[in-house]
TIDO-848294 format. One line per 5 residues: number of its first residue (from 1); their letters; for each residue x, y, z of C-alpha. Coordinates in Angstrom, 1 decimal, decimal comma. Example, Ala and Ser with C-alpha at 12.3 -4.5 7.8 and 13.67 -1.06 7.14 Angstrom:
# residues 2
1) as) 12,3 -4,5 7,8 ~ 13,7 -1,1 7,1
//
This chain:
# residues 64
1) maakk) 0,0 0,0 0,0 ~ 1,3 3,4 -0,9 ~ 2,3 5,8 1,8 ~ -0,3 8,5 2,7 ~ 0,7 11,9 1,2
6) dkkwi) 1,3 14,6 3,8 ~ -0,6 17,7 2,9 ~ 1,2 20,0 5,3 ~ 4,8 19,2 4,4 ~ 5,7 22,9 4,0
11) qkaik) 4,8 23,7 7,6 ~ 6,9 20,7 8,8 ~ 9,8 21,6 6,5 ~ 10,3 25,0 8,2 ~ 11,6 24,1 11,6
16) kpgtl) 13,1 27,5 12,6 ~ 11,3 30,4 11,1 ~ 13,5 33,6 10,7 ~ 16,9 31,8 10,7 ~ 17,4 32,4 6,9
21) rkaag) 16,6 36,1 7,4 ~ 19,0 36,3 10,2 ~ 21,7 34,6 8,2 ~ 21,1 37,0 5,3 ~ 21,4 40,0 7,6
26) vkage) 18,0 41,3 6,8 ~ 15,8 43,1 9,4 ~ 12,5 41,6 10,6 ~ 9,6 42,5 8,4 ~ 11,8 43,1 5,3
31) kipak) 12,1 40,8 2,2 ~ 15,4 39,1 1,4 ~ 16,7 40,5 -1,9 ~ 16,7 38,0 -4,8 ~ 20,4 38,4 -5,4
36) kltkl) 21,2 37,7 -1,8 ~ 18,9 34,7 -1,8 ~ 20,6 33,3 -4,9 ~ 24,1 33,8 -3,3 ~ 22,9 32,0 -0,2
41) akkkg) 21,4 29,1 -2,2 ~ 24,9 28,3 -3,6 ~ 26,2 27,7 -0,1 ~ 26,6 24,2 1,4 ~ 25,0 23,2 4,6
46) vtgqr) 21,7 24,1 6,3 ~ 21,8 27,8 5,2 ~ 22,0 26,7 1,5 ~ 19,2 24,3 2,0 ~ 17,0 26,9 3,6
51) arlak) 17,7 29,4 0,8 ~ 16,9 26,8 -1,9 ~ 13,6 25,9 -0,2 ~ 12,8 29,6 0,0 ~ 13,3 30,0 -3,7
56) tlgkm) 11,2 26,9 -4,4 ~ 8,4 28,1 -2,2 ~ 8,5 31,5 -3,9 ~ 7,8 29,8 -7,2 ~ 4,8 27,9 -5,8
61) rkkk) 3,0 31,1 -4,7 ~ -0,2 31,8 -6,7 ~ 0,0 35,0 -8,7 ~ -3,1 37,1 -9,3
//
């Protein structure tokens, strides 16, 4: 039997909200610039993973 799909995987993927913003040096309430996010996504380790996930989630957002 196939495994049941988890509908709330995004909420579970983000363990520590705000850590990517802190690593980027951006103040609370401000957006991380696209160039800075791309640079962080090339890094190895957890910071790079968080940046890549942020880029992926940005693509998933519905546009009006």
